[in-house]
Backbone as a printed PyTorch tensor [residue, N CA C, xyz], in Angstrom:
tensor([[[106.7160, -45.1480,  32.6420],
         [105.7570, -46.3280,  32.2150],
         [104.9660, -46.0840,  30.4060]],

        [[104.9200, -46.9230,  29.7820],
         [104.5320, -46.8010,  28.3180],
         [103.1410, -46.4180,  28.4180]],

        [[102.4790, -45.8290,  27.3700],
         [101.1840, -45.4450,  27.0100],
         [100.6760, -46.3450,  26.4540]],

        [[ 99.9200, -46.8550,  26.4420],
         [ 99.0190, -47.8500,  25.8620],
         [ 97.7290, -47.4440,  25.0390]],

        [[ 97.0950, -46.2180,  25.0790],
         [ 96.3820, -45.3430,  24.7200],
         [ 96.0560, -45.6160,  23.2360]],

        [[ 97.1660, -45.5830,  22.2330],
         [ 96.7580, -46.1450,  21.0400],
         [ 96.5010, -47.2950,  20.5690]],

        [[ 97.2350, -48.4240,  21.2470],
         [ 97.3060, -49.7200,  20.9310],
         [ 95.9670, -50.3470,  21.5660]],

        [[ 95.4830, -49.5280,  22.5680],
         [ 94.1180, -50.1720,  22.9530],
         [ 92.9130, -49.5350,  22.1330]],

        [[ 93.0800, -48.3470,  21.8070],
         [ 92.1480, -47.7010,  20.7210],
         [ 91.8780, -48.4130,  19.4070]],

        [[ 93.1370, -49.0290,  18.9130],
         [ 93.2370, -49.7800,  17.8580],
         [ 92.3940, -51.1950,  18.1020]],

        [[ 92.9430, -51.8680,  19.0160],
         [ 92.3750, -53.2090,  19.5520],
         [ 90.6360, -52.8990,  19.5750]],

        [[ 90.4140, -51.7370,  20.2790],
         [ 88.9840, -51.8390,  20.2710],
         [ 88.2530, -51.6010,  19.0670]],

        [[ 88.8820, -50.6720,  17.8570],
         [ 88.4060, -50.7700,  16.8320],
         [ 88.3710, -51.9680,  15.8090]],

        [[ 89.4430, -52.9770,  16.0460],
         [ 89.5830, -54.0410,  15.3550],
         [ 88.5470, -55.1210,  15.9150]],

        [[ 88.1670, -55.1200,  17.2580],
         [ 87.1920, -55.9790,  18.3970],
         [ 85.9390, -55.6020,  17.3060]],

        [[ 85.6130, -54.3770,  17.0670],
         [ 84.1460, -53.9220,  17.1000],
         [ 83.8950, -54.5730,  15.5550]],

        [[ 84.8670, -54.4050,  14.7790],
         [ 84.9850, -54.5850,  13.3600],
         [ 84.8270, -56.1840,  12.9010]],

        [[ 85.4660, -56.8060,  13.6000],
         [ 85.5700, -58.1680,  13.5490],
         [ 84.1230, -58.8260,  14.2220]],

        [[ 83.6640, -58.2470,  15.3110],
         [ 82.3760, -58.8330,  15.8450],
         [ 81.2190, -57.8780,  15.2570]],

        [[ 81.5470, -57.2810,  14.1260],
         [ 80.2500, -56.6170,  13.4270],
         [ 79.0560, -56.9650,  13.5860]],

        [[ 78.0160, -56.3690,  13.7260],
         [ 76.6800, -56.7960,  13.4330],
         [ 76.3850, -57.9290,  15.1700]],

        [[ 77.0750, -57.9840,  15.6940],
         [ 77.0850, -58.7020,  17.3500],
         [ 76.7320, -57.7710,  18.0780]],

        [[ 75.9900, -58.3200,  19.2010],
         [ 75.7770, -57.5460,  20.5490],
         [ 77.1950, -57.4360,  21.1110]],

        [[ 77.8190, -56.4490,  21.3180],
         [ 79.0540, -56.5760,  21.9910],
         [ 78.9810, -55.1180,  23.1450]],

        [[ 79.6740, -55.7220,  24.2490],
         [ 79.4080, -54.8750,  25.4120],
         [ 80.6290, -54.5320,  25.5780]],

        [[ 81.2040, -53.4380,  26.7500],
         [ 82.0620, -52.7280,  26.9070],
         [ 82.9190, -53.8140,  27.7120]],

        [[ 82.2690, -54.8610,  28.3860],
         [ 82.5070, -56.2050,  29.5270],
         [ 83.1640, -57.0160,  28.4400]],

        [[ 83.0470, -57.3050,  27.3980],
         [ 83.3860, -58.4540,  26.2430],
         [ 84.7140, -57.6790,  26.0100]],

        [[ 84.8170, -56.3860,  25.4000],
         [ 86.0520, -55.8640,  24.6150],
         [ 87.1030, -55.7250,  26.0080]],

        [[ 86.3830, -55.2240,  27.2150],
         [ 87.7810, -55.1920,  28.2520],
         [ 88.1930, -56.3710,  28.5860]],

        [[ 87.6330, -57.8160,  28.3680],
         [ 88.1380, -59.0420,  28.8530],
         [ 88.9380, -59.2410,  27.4310]],

        [[ 89.0560, -58.8320,  26.3840],
         [ 89.8350, -59.0210,  25.4280],
         [ 91.0760, -58.3020,  25.6760]],

        [[ 90.7690, -57.0770,  26.3810],
         [ 92.2490, -56.6030,  26.7920],
         [ 92.4820, -56.4530,  27.8220]],

        [[ 91.7700, -57.0790,  28.5980],
         [ 92.3800, -57.6290,  30.1510],
         [ 92.4160, -55.8940,  30.8360]],

        [[ 91.4570, -55.1030,  30.6260],
         [ 91.0790, -53.9010,  31.1580],
         [ 89.9260, -53.4530,  31.8060]],

        [[ 89.6780, -52.5510,  32.2380],
         [ 88.1170, -52.2740,  32.9780],
         [ 87.4930, -51.6500,  31.8200]],

        [[ 86.0500, -52.0730,  32.0310],
         [ 85.1580, -51.7040,  30.9640],
         [ 84.6000, -50.2520,  30.8680]],

        [[ 85.0150, -49.4470,  32.3160],
         [ 85.0140, -47.8450,  32.2780],
         [ 86.1750, -47.3280,  31.1410]],

        [[ 87.5110, -48.0800,  30.9480],
         [ 88.3480, -47.5420,  29.8130],
         [ 87.9300, -47.7340,  28.5930]],

        [[ 87.2250, -48.8290,  28.3310],
         [ 86.3980, -49.0930,  27.0090],
         [ 85.5740, -48.2880,  26.8530]],

        [[ 84.7000, -47.8560,  27.7020],
         [ 83.6660, -46.7610,  27.4150],
         [ 84.0380, -45.5440,  27.2210]],

        [[ 85.4020, -44.8640,  27.5380],
         [ 85.9000, -43.8640,  27.4580],
         [ 86.5720, -43.8940,  26.0560]],

        [[ 86.7450, -44.9010,  25.6130],
         [ 87.5990, -45.1250,  24.4080],
         [ 86.7920, -44.8020,  23.4640]],

        [[ 85.6210, -45.8300,  23.3900],
         [ 84.2710, -45.4850,  22.6810],
         [ 83.7770, -44.1970,  22.7170]],

        [[ 83.6190, -43.4230,  23.4980],
         [ 82.9700, -42.6290,  23.8050],
         [ 84.0210, -41.1940,  22.9800]],

        [[ 85.2280, -41.6300,  22.8100],
         [ 86.0070, -40.7620,  22.2890],
         [ 85.8930, -40.9640,  20.6280]],

        [[ 85.6240, -42.1660,  20.1260],
         [ 85.9710, -42.5810,  19.2230],
         [ 84.3960, -42.3110,  18.1910]],

        [[ 83.4360, -41.9800,  18.6670],
         [ 82.2810, -41.8360,  18.7320],
         [ 82.4020, -40.2240,  18.3320]],

        [[ 82.9830, -39.5090,  19.3290],
         [ 83.1240, -37.6700,  19.1600],
         [ 83.8970, -37.3870,  18.1620]],

        [[ 85.1270, -38.4420,  17.7990],
         [ 85.9130, -37.8850,  16.8200],
         [ 85.4250, -38.8460,  15.6520]],

        [[ 84.2310, -39.3260,  15.5970],
         [ 83.7650, -39.8760,  14.1720],
         [ 84.0820, -40.8880,  13.5690]],

        [[ 84.9560, -41.9430,  14.0670],
         [ 85.2210, -43.0040,  13.6190],
         [ 84.2390, -44.1100,  13.9810]],

        [[ 83.1760, -44.0070,  15.0760],
         [ 82.1550, -44.9510,  15.2980],
         [ 80.9090, -44.3670,  14.8400]],

        [[ 80.0490, -44.8860,  14.1270],
         [ 78.7080, -44.1970,  13.8030],
         [ 78.1510, -44.1710,  15.0100]],

        [[ 77.4020, -42.8020,  15.0150],
         [ 75.9890, -42.6270,  16.0850],
         [ 75.1100, -43.9120,  15.8070]],

        [[ 74.9010, -45.0680,  16.7030],
         [ 73.5340, -45.6190,  16.5140],
         [ 72.8260, -45.9150,  17.7040]],

        [[ 71.6200, -46.6150,  17.3790],
         [ 70.7890, -46.6620,  18.7060],
         [ 71.4360, -47.9370,  19.5060]],

        [[ 71.2020, -47.6400,  20.9750],
         [ 71.5640, -48.7270,  21.5190],
         [ 73.2980, -48.7850,  22.0420]],

        [[ 73.3800, -49.4180,  23.3260],
         [ 74.6020, -49.0690,  23.8740],
         [ 75.2510, -50.1200,  23.2620]],

        [[ 74.8890, -51.3940,  22.8940],
         [ 75.5450, -52.8690,  22.3670],
         [ 75.5410, -52.7880,  20.8490]],

        [[ 75.0870, -51.5110,  20.3620],
         [ 75.3390, -51.5530,  19.1430],
         [ 76.3700, -50.6650,  18.3920]],

        [[ 77.5690, -51.2110,  17.8510],
         [ 78.9410, -50.3140,  17.7210],
         [ 78.9990, -50.6900,  16.2930]],

        [[ 79.4030, -49.8220,  15.4620],
         [ 79.9240, -49.5890,  14.0550],
         [ 80.8570, -48.4990,  13.4600]],

        [[ 81.4620, -48.9540,  12.6730],
         [ 82.5720, -47.8810,  12.1720],
         [ 81.6540, -46.7520,  11.3620]],

        [[ 82.3210, -45.5970,  11.2150],
         [ 81.6690, -44.7160,  10.5790],
         [ 81.7340, -44.8560,   9.0260]],

        [[ 82.6760, -45.6120,   8.7470],
         [ 83.3680, -45.6900,   7.3720],
         [ 83.9760, -47.1860,   7.1220]],

        [[ 83.8400, -47.3720,   5.7310],
         [ 84.7190, -48.8230,   5.6920],
         [ 86.2380, -48.9370,   6.2180]],

        [[ 86.7090, -50.0190,   7.1050],
         [ 87.8960, -50.2310,   7.5900],
         [ 88.7900, -49.9260,   6.7170]],

        [[ 88.8030, -50.2470,   5.0460],
         [ 89.7310, -49.8480,   4.2770],
         [ 89.8990, -48.2480,   3.8140]],

        [[ 89.2910, -47.5620,   4.8760],
         [ 89.3420, -45.9900,   4.6110],
         [ 89.9300, -45.4360,   6.0510]],

        [[ 90.0200, -46.2540,   7.3200],
         [ 90.2230, -45.8130,   8.0720],
         [ 92.0450, -46.1940,   8.1220]],

        [[ 92.8190, -45.2210,   8.6340],
         [ 94.1380, -45.5230,   8.8910],
         [ 94.7240, -45.4450,  10.1600]],

        [[ 95.7610, -45.9830,  10.4280],
         [ 96.2800, -45.7030,  11.6670],
         [ 96.5450, -44.3770,  12.2240]],

        [[ 96.9880, -43.3990,  11.1690],
         [ 97.0190, -42.1090,  11.2820],
         [ 95.9200, -41.6130,  11.9660]],

        [[ 94.9640, -41.8120,  11.2500],
         [ 93.5080, -41.6140,  11.3520],
         [ 93.0870, -41.8620,  13.2240]],

        [[ 93.2340, -42.8760,  13.4810],
         [ 93.1970, -43.3370,  14.9390],
         [ 93.9240, -42.5880,  15.7250]],

        [[ 95.5390, -42.7200,  15.5580],
         [ 96.3870, -41.8210,  16.3700],
         [ 95.7430, -40.3350,  16.5290]],

        [[ 95.4930, -39.9100,  15.4990],
         [ 95.0200, -38.4120,  15.5730],
         [ 93.8990, -37.9480,  16.4390]],

        [[ 93.0520, -39.0330,  16.6120],
         [ 91.9380, -39.1810,  17.6100],
         [ 92.1600, -39.2320,  18.9260]],

        [[ 93.2670, -39.2350,  19.4840],
         [ 93.6830, -39.5270,  20.9680],
         [ 93.6980, -38.1100,  21.7050]],

        [[ 93.3330, -38.2510,  22.6190],
         [ 93.0750, -37.0170,  23.3590],
         [ 94.4730, -36.8490,  24.2880]],

        [[ 94.8050, -35.5990,  24.1730],
         [ 95.9070, -35.1310,  24.2560],
         [ 97.1170, -35.7110,  23.6860]],

        [[ 96.8080, -36.0960,  22.4240],
         [ 97.6740, -36.7370,  21.6900],
         [ 99.3630, -36.1100,  21.8860]],

        [[100.0360, -36.9120,  22.1870],
         [101.4850, -36.6300,  22.5120],
         [102.5550, -37.1910,  21.3040]],

        [[103.5170, -36.7310,  21.6230],
         [104.6760, -37.2070,  20.3900],
         [104.9850, -38.4310,  20.4450]],

        [[105.1550, -39.1470,  19.8140],
         [105.8260, -40.5560,  20.3260],
         [107.2120, -40.9960,  21.0830]],

        [[107.9840, -39.6050,  20.8660],
         [109.3190, -39.4940,  21.6440],
         [109.3040, -38.1950,  22.2950]],

        [[109.6160, -38.1780,  23.4050],
         [109.3170, -37.0270,  24.0540],
         [111.0680, -36.8340,  24.9530]],

        [[111.6670, -35.2820,  24.4140],
         [113.1240, -35.0460,  24.7750],
         [112.8310, -34.5710,  26.2510]],

        [[113.9770, -34.9210,  27.0640],
         [113.6990, -34.4160,  28.2610],
         [114.7060, -32.7120,  28.4160]],

        [[113.6630, -31.9090,  28.7420],
         [114.3480, -30.5210,  28.4360],
         [114.6950, -30.3000,  30.1000]],

        [[114.9760, -30.8660,  30.9300],
         [115.4550, -30.7890,  32.3550],
         [116.9720, -31.1740,  32.5580]],

        [[117.8310, -30.4830,  31.5410],
         [119.2540, -30.7350,  31.5930],
         [119.9050, -29.1970,  31.8880]],

        [[121.2300, -29.7240,  32.3830],
         [121.8480, -28.3840,  32.6760],
         [122.3700, -27.6140,  31.4390]],

        [[122.1730, -26.3730,  31.4020],
         [122.5910, -25.1440,  30.3900],
         [124.0090, -24.9760,  30.8650]],

        [[124.9460, -25.3370,  31.7650],
         [125.9760, -24.8910,  32.0860],
         [126.5750, -26.0870,  31.2690]],

        [[126.1710, -27.1960,  31.0840],
         [127.1520, -28.4310,  30.5000],
         [126.8500, -28.2350,  29.0180]],

        [[128.2840, -28.5850,  28.0300],
         [127.8960, -28.4810,  26.8130],
         [126.7670, -29.7500,  25.9770]],

        [[126.6530, -30.6830,  26.8080],
         [125.9810, -31.6380,  26.4920],
         [124.4720, -31.4480,  26.7930]],

        [[124.8010, -31.0570,  28.0850],
         [123.1800, -30.8490,  28.7340],
         [122.3030, -29.3550,  27.8170]],

        [[123.0940, -28.7250,  27.5710],
         [122.8310, -27.6790,  26.8400],
         [122.1890, -28.1060,  25.2880]],

        [[123.2880, -28.8110,  24.6270],
         [122.8830, -29.2080,  23.2180],
         [122.0740, -30.2960,  23.0910]],

        [[121.7430, -31.0080,  23.6530],
         [120.9600, -32.4520,  23.5420],
         [119.2680, -32.0470,  23.2930]],

        [[118.6860, -31.4320,  24.0420],
         [117.3840, -30.9670,  23.8880],
         [116.9620, -30.5890,  22.3570]],

        [[117.6960, -29.6640,  21.7130],
         [117.5550, -28.7960,  20.5550],
         [117.7560, -29.6240,  19.2040]],

        [[118.9140, -30.6570,  19.6480],
         [119.1590, -31.6100,  18.6320],
         [118.7020, -32.8410,  18.5290]],

        [[117.8430, -33.5490,  19.8870],
         [116.7580, -34.6370,  19.9400],
         [115.7400, -34.0140,  19.2270]],

        [[115.2930, -32.9460,  19.6020],
         [114.0700, -32.1740,  19.5490],
         [114.0270, -32.5890,  17.7010]],

        [[114.8270, -31.9310,  17.1510],
         [115.1780, -32.3740,  15.4730],
         [115.0570, -33.4540,  15.0690]],

        [[115.8500, -34.1600,  15.7120],
         [115.6520, -35.7460,  15.0570],
         [114.3260, -36.3840,  15.4710]],

        [[113.5610, -35.9630,  16.7140],
         [112.6020, -36.8510,  17.1760],
         [110.8840, -36.3500,  16.1990]],

        [[111.5060, -35.0880,  15.6140],
         [110.3510, -34.5700,  14.8770],
         [110.3760, -35.4350,  13.4860]],

        [[111.6190, -35.6690,  13.1470],
         [111.8200, -36.2920,  11.9050],
         [111.3060, -37.8540,  11.8530]],

        [[111.5220, -38.3370,  13.0820],
         [110.9440, -39.8940,  13.2100],
         [109.4260, -39.4860,  13.6750]],

        [[108.7850, -38.4870,  14.0020],
         [107.3820, -38.7790,  14.1770],
         [106.9450, -38.5230,  13.0030]],

        [[107.2470, -37.7880,  11.8980],
         [106.9800, -37.3490,  10.6860],
         [106.9460, -38.7420,  10.0380]],

        [[108.0990, -39.6300,  10.1690],
         [108.2210, -40.5120,   8.8110],
         [106.9010, -41.9220,   9.7390]],

        [[106.9610, -41.6490,  11.1350],
         [106.0480, -42.7900,  11.9640],
         [104.4780, -42.2920,  11.4890]],

        [[104.2940, -41.2030,  11.1750],
         [102.7840, -40.9030,  11.1640],
         [102.5420, -41.2630,   9.4090]],

        [[103.7150, -40.8750,   8.4540],
         [103.4310, -41.1900,   6.9730],
         [103.1990, -42.6580,   6.9200]],

        [[103.9130, -43.5660,   7.7890],
         [103.9100, -45.1510,   7.6660],
         [102.3010, -45.4790,   8.2710]],

        [[101.9860, -44.7000,   9.2720],
         [100.7360, -44.8390,   9.9140],
         [ 99.2790, -44.6530,   8.9370]],

        [[100.1690, -43.9050,   8.1780],
         [ 98.8430, -43.2500,   6.5630],
         [ 98.8130, -44.4520,   5.9800]],

        [[ 99.7670, -45.3050,   5.8250],
         [ 99.7250, -46.2890,   4.8000],
         [ 98.9800, -47.9150,   5.3560]],

        [[ 98.6250, -47.8380,   6.8860],
         [ 98.2060, -48.9960,   7.2500],
         [ 96.8850, -48.8130,   7.6340]],

        [[ 95.7580, -49.6630,   7.0720],
         [ 94.2730, -49.6300,   7.4120],
         [ 93.9140, -50.4130,   8.4600]],

        [[ 93.0160, -49.8690,   8.8490],
         [ 92.1830, -51.5540,   9.8220],
         [ 92.0060, -52.3760,   8.8770]],

        [[ 91.6310, -52.0840,   7.8910],
         [ 91.4090, -53.4310,   7.1990],
         [ 92.7450, -54.2880,   6.7330]],

        [[ 93.8840, -53.7710,   6.8790],
         [ 95.2880, -54.7800,   7.0030],
         [ 95.1680, -55.4580,   8.0880]],

        [[ 94.7710, -54.4330,   9.3500],
         [ 94.8000, -55.2560,  10.6520],
         [ 93.9720, -56.2870,  10.6930]],

        [[ 92.8020, -56.0690,  10.1510],
         [ 91.6620, -57.1290,  10.1660],
         [ 92.2840, -58.4500,   9.5470]],

        [[ 92.9000, -57.9880,   8.2410],
         [ 93.1850, -59.1740,   7.4650],
         [ 94.4020, -59.7970,   8.0480]],

        [[ 95.3810, -59.3980,   8.6130],
         [ 96.4130, -59.9500,   9.8410],
         [ 95.8200, -61.0030,  10.7410]],

        [[ 94.7380, -60.4240,  11.4540],
         [ 93.9380, -61.1020,  12.5340],
         [ 93.2540, -62.5870,  11.1400]],

        [[ 93.1930, -62.4680,  10.3950],
         [ 92.3070, -63.6710,   9.8280],
         [ 93.4460, -64.5640,   9.3810]],

        [[ 94.4240, -64.1810,   8.7970],
         [ 95.4090, -64.5730,   8.5780],
         [ 96.4550, -65.4410,  10.0210]],

        [[ 96.2900, -64.7480,  10.9400],
         [ 96.7740, -65.2280,  11.8360],
         [ 96.0290, -66.6600,  12.4250]],

        [[ 94.6990, -66.3270,  12.6320],
         [ 93.8110, -67.4010,  12.9290],
         [ 93.8580, -68.5000,  11.8520]],

        [[ 94.0140, -68.2560,  10.6170],
         [ 94.2340, -69.6760,   9.7560],
         [ 95.6100, -70.3820,   9.8550]],

        [[ 96.6970, -69.7710,  10.7100],
         [ 97.9550, -70.4000,  10.6930],
         [ 98.0340, -70.9750,  12.2400]],

        [[ 97.0960, -70.6340,  12.9410],
         [ 97.2580, -71.1710,  14.4050],
         [ 95.9560, -72.3470,  14.4070]],

        [[ 94.9400, -72.2540,  13.2980],
         [ 94.0650, -73.3770,  13.6460],
         [ 94.3780, -74.6000,  13.1810]]])
């Protein structure tokens, strides 16, 4: 099963930034993600703890801790609890088989390279880029 924690966290941040200044509830964000408000509250609590959301008064007052052009996907990715690698090697293979013995260390090397490349690309994409894409999409579909 795919882990959507990263995309859900990005979604929450884009939602909060898009509706900046408005009263925002976990129910409203949950509706956008078609998930439970309790999951949204967990994501928000994590974003506050990791200082991507500013500490503000009231549960419906949510704001970024810095400008969206200064928050990258890499910043967001690094806030995820129990941050796992994007790709994981199955180490439960037979040491008696030449392929079973060789594949875990070989794949680990390649997966580390892929992880580094993905994180380097994440460092170039900002929350503002995503907001710009949302605005462009809205203009094209209206």
